[in-house]
MARROVO-513344 format. One record per residue (C-alpha): residue in one letter; x, y, z. Coordinates in steps of 0.5 Angstrom, whole numbers, plus 500, padded with zeros to 3 digits. Each point is the difference from the previous one (the first is absolute). Example, Ala and Ser with C-alpha at 12.3 -4.5 7.8 and 13.67 -1.06 7.14 Angstrom:
BEGIN
{residu = A&x = 525&y = 491&z = 516}
{residu = S&x = 502&y = 507&z = 498}
This chain:
BEGIN
{residu = M&x = 747&y = 358&z = 662}
{residu = F&x = 507&y = 500&z = 502}
{residu = R&x = 503&y = 506&z = 503}
{residu = R&x = 507&y = 502&z = 502}
{residu = T&x = 503&y = 505&z = 504}
{residu = M&x = 505&y = 504&z = 497}
{residu = H&x = 507&y = 501&z = 503}
{residu = P&x = 499&y = 507&z = 504}
{residu = L&x = 506&y = 503&z = 496}
{residu = L&x = 496&y = 499&z = 494}
{residu = K&x = 494&y = 502&z = 502}
{residu = F&x = 504&y = 507&z = 503}
{residu = A&x = 503&y = 500&z = 493}
{residu = L&x = 493&y = 500&z = 497}
{residu = D&x = 497&y = 505&z = 504}
{residu = L&x = 505&y = 505&z = 500}
{residu = G&x = 502&y = 499&z = 493}
{residu = P&x = 495&y = 504&z = 497}
{residu = L&x = 501&y = 506&z = 504}
{residu = L&x = 508&y = 499&z = 499}
{residu = V&x = 498&y = 500&z = 492}
{residu = F&x = 495&y = 507&z = 501}
{residu = F&x = 506&y = 503&z = 504}
{residu = I&x = 505&y = 499&z = 495}
{residu = G&x = 496&y = 501&z = 494}
{residu = N&x = 498&y = 507&z = 503}
{residu = S&x = 507&y = 502&z = 501}
{residu = Y&x = 502&y = 498&z = 493}
{residu = F&x = 494&y = 502&z = 496}
{residu = G&x = 495&y = 504&z = 504}
{residu = I&x = 493&y = 498&z = 504}
{residu = F&x = 496&y = 498&z = 494}
{residu = P&x = 505&y = 495&z = 497}
{residu = A&x = 501&y = 498&z = 507}
{residu = T&x = 493&y = 499&z = 501}
{residu = A&x = 499&y = 495&z = 494}
{residu = M&x = 506&y = 496&z = 502}
{residu = F&x = 497&y = 500&z = 507}
{residu = M&x = 493&y = 497&z = 497}
{residu = V&x = 504&y = 495&z = 496}
{residu = A&x = 505&y = 498&z = 506}
{residu = V&x = 494&y = 499&z = 505}
{residu = T&x = 496&y = 496&z = 495}
{residu = L&x = 506&y = 495&z = 499}
{residu = S&x = 501&y = 500&z = 507}
{residu = L&x = 493&y = 497&z = 501}
{residu = A&x = 501&y = 495&z = 494}
{residu = I&x = 506&y = 498&z = 503}
{residu = T&x = 497&y = 499&z = 507}
{residu = Y&x = 494&y = 496&z = 497}
{residu = A&x = 505&y = 496&z = 496}
{residu = I&x = 504&y = 498&z = 506}
{residu = A&x = 495&y = 500&z = 506}
{residu = K&x = 494&y = 498&z = 496}
{residu = R&x = 496&y = 506&z = 504}
{residu = I&x = 501&y = 507&z = 501}
{residu = S&x = 498&y = 503&z = 507}
{residu = P&x = 494&y = 506&z = 499}
{residu = M&x = 505&y = 506&z = 502}
{residu = P&x = 504&y = 499&z = 494}
{residu = I&x = 494&y = 499&z = 496}
{residu = V&x = 497&y = 506&z = 502}
{residu = T&x = 507&y = 504&z = 500}
{residu = G&x = 500&y = 498&z = 493}
{residu = V&x = 493&y = 502&z = 497}
{residu = V&x = 501&y = 507&z = 503}
{residu = V&x = 507&y = 500&z = 497}
{residu = L&x = 497&y = 498&z = 493}
{residu = V&x = 494&y = 505&z = 501}
{residu = F&x = 504&y = 506&z = 503}
{residu = G&x = 506&y = 499&z = 495}
{residu = G&x = 495&y = 499&z = 494}
{residu = L&x = 497&y = 507&z = 502}
{residu = T&x = 507&y = 503&z = 501}
{residu = L&x = 502&y = 498&z = 493}
{residu = L&x = 493&y = 501&z = 497}
{residu = L&x = 499&y = 507&z = 503}
{residu = N&x = 508&y = 502&z = 500}
{residu = D&x = 499&y = 502&z = 508}
{residu = E&x = 504&y = 497&z = 505}
{residu = L&x = 495&y = 502&z = 505}
{residu = F&x = 497&y = 493&z = 499}
{residu = I&x = 506&y = 496&z = 502}
{residu = K&x = 502&y = 504&z = 506}
{residu = L&x = 493&y = 499&z = 502}
{residu = K&x = 501&y = 492&z = 500}
{residu = P&x = 503&y = 499&z = 506}
{residu = T&x = 495&y = 504&z = 504}
{residu = I&x = 494&y = 496&z = 497}
{residu = V&x = 504&y = 493&z = 501}
{residu = N&x = 501&y = 502&z = 507}
{residu = T&x = 493&y = 503&z = 501}
{residu = I&x = 497&y = 494&z = 497}
{residu = F&x = 504&y = 495&z = 505}
{residu = A&x = 498&y = 504&z = 506}
{residu = S&x = 493&y = 500&z = 498}
{residu = V&x = 500&y = 493&z = 498}
{residu = L&x = 503&y = 498&z = 507}
{residu = L&x = 495&y = 504&z = 504}
{residu = A&x = 494&y = 498&z = 496}
{residu = G&x = 503&y = 493&z = 502}
{residu = V&x = 500&y = 501&z = 508}
{residu = L&x = 493&y = 504&z = 500}
{residu = T&x = 497&y = 493&z = 496}
{residu = E&x = 505&y = 496&z = 505}
{residu = R&x = 504&y = 497&z = 494}
{residu = L&x = 507&y = 501&z = 502}
{residu = Y&x = 503&y = 500&z = 493}
{residu = I&x = 507&y = 501&z = 502}
{residu = K&x = 499&y = 493&z = 503}
{residu = I&x = 498&y = 497&z = 494}
{residu = L&x = 507&y = 503&z = 496}
{residu = F&x = 505&y = 498&z = 506}
{residu = D&x = 497&y = 494&z = 503}
{residu = N&x = 504&y = 495&z = 496}
{residu = A&x = 506&y = 504&z = 503}
{residu = F&x = 498&y = 502&z = 507}
{residu = H&x = 495&y = 497&z = 505}
{residu = L&x = 497&y = 505&z = 505}
{residu = P&x = 493&y = 500&z = 504}
{residu = D&x = 495&y = 505&z = 497}
{residu = D&x = 501&y = 505&z = 505}
{residu = A&x = 507&y = 501&z = 497}
{residu = W&x = 498&y = 500&z = 493}
{residu = K&x = 495&y = 505&z = 502}
{residu = T&x = 506&y = 504&z = 503}
{residu = L&x = 504&y = 499&z = 494}
{residu = T&x = 495&y = 502&z = 495}
{residu = Y&x = 499&y = 507&z = 504}
{residu = R&x = 508&y = 501&z = 500}
{residu = W&x = 500&y = 499&z = 492}
{residu = I&x = 494&y = 504&z = 499}
{residu = G&x = 503&y = 506&z = 504}
{residu = F&x = 506&y = 498&z = 495}
{residu = F&x = 497&y = 500&z = 494}
{residu = V&x = 496&y = 507&z = 502}
{residu = F&x = 507&y = 503&z = 502}
{residu = L&x = 503&y = 498&z = 493}
{residu = A&x = 494&y = 503&z = 496}
{residu = I&x = 501&y = 507&z = 504}
{residu = L&x = 508&y = 499&z = 499}
{residu = N&x = 499&y = 499&z = 492}
{residu = E&x = 495&y = 506&z = 500}
{residu = V&x = 505&y = 505&z = 504}
{residu = I&x = 506&y = 497&z = 496}
{residu = W&x = 497&y = 501&z = 493}
{residu = R&x = 497&y = 507&z = 501}
{residu = N&x = 506&y = 503&z = 503}
{residu = F&x = 506&y = 497&z = 497}
{residu = S&x = 502&y = 499&z = 492}
{residu = T&x = 498&y = 494&z = 496}
{residu = D&x = 507&y = 497&z = 501}
{residu = F&x = 500&y = 501&z = 507}
{residu = W&x = 494&y = 496&z = 501}
{residu = V&x = 502&y = 494&z = 495}
{residu = G&x = 506&y = 500&z = 504}
{residu = F&x = 496&y = 500&z = 507}
{residu = K&x = 496&y = 494&z = 498}
{residu = L&x = 506&y = 496&z = 499}
{residu = W&x = 505&y = 503&z = 505}
{residu = G&x = 495&y = 502&z = 505}
{residu = V&x = 493&y = 496&z = 500}
{residu = V&x = 504&y = 493&z = 499}
{residu = P&x = 504&y = 501&z = 506}
{residu = I&x = 495&y = 503&z = 504}
{residu = S&x = 495&y = 494&z = 499}
{residu = M&x = 506&y = 495&z = 501}
{residu = A&x = 501&y = 503&z = 507}
{residu = F&x = 492&y = 500&z = 501}
{residu = G&x = 500&y = 493&z = 499}
{residu = I&x = 506&y = 498&z = 504}
{residu = A&x = 497&y = 504&z = 506}
{residu = Q&x = 494&y = 496&z = 500}
{residu = M&x = 504&y = 493&z = 501}
{residu = P&x = 501&y = 501&z = 507}
{residu = F&x = 492&y = 500&z = 501}
{residu = I&x = 499&y = 495&z = 495}
{residu = L&x = 506&y = 495&z = 504}
{residu = K&x = 497&y = 502&z = 506}
{residu = N&x = 493&y = 498&z = 498}
{residu = Q&x = 502&y = 494&z = 496}
{residu = I&x = 496&y = 494&z = 501}
{residu = K&x = 504&y = 494&z = 500}
{residu = Q&x = 498&y = 495&z = 494}
{residu = P&x = 502&y = 492&z = 499}
{residu = D&x = 505&y = 499&z = 495}
{residu = D&x = 497&y = 499&z = 493}
{residu = E&x = 502&y = 500&z = 493}
{residu = T&x = 504&y = 506&z = 498}
{residu = P&x = 498&y = 502&z = 493}
{residu = K&x = 505&y = 500&z = 495}
{residu = T&x = 504&y = 506&z = 499}
{residu = V&x = 502&y = 502&z = 493}
């Protein structure tokens, strides 16, 4: 099957779009309609991603499933607790899977990013530990925010706090990645859509 690489701006829009829908929906309609809108937006984002790239990475799939399950519980039980727990659960799953991979000598982060970066296994392991720590940090941060602040603050923080923190963390990894990058011979660059 032919796979295409999405343009980075389109990928960013598809990743950020559902969160923006959630934020706007909460601002105008409240947490429960926003949760339903979020579920629809995540489903559409995954469908568009698959239609364009002919594949979906594991991380968005896990996030999408947890959004649908916990969003569904939020709506079914009329309890916002479930949607507030979603980021904690997603980040804990990601940290746990990466840790299990290290313990079983499977560097899952290498599988996810090997097309973008070519690093030696010890660098992939270091990067994996950094991401494990970051996912644990995000899980704890989510717990602190939703337990101590209003729902509106929590929703806003997901967009205006977590997104910039995540981008800053990713950018902060670039010097390490570039320092450890293995030079590859020029090969065919995938078509960007």
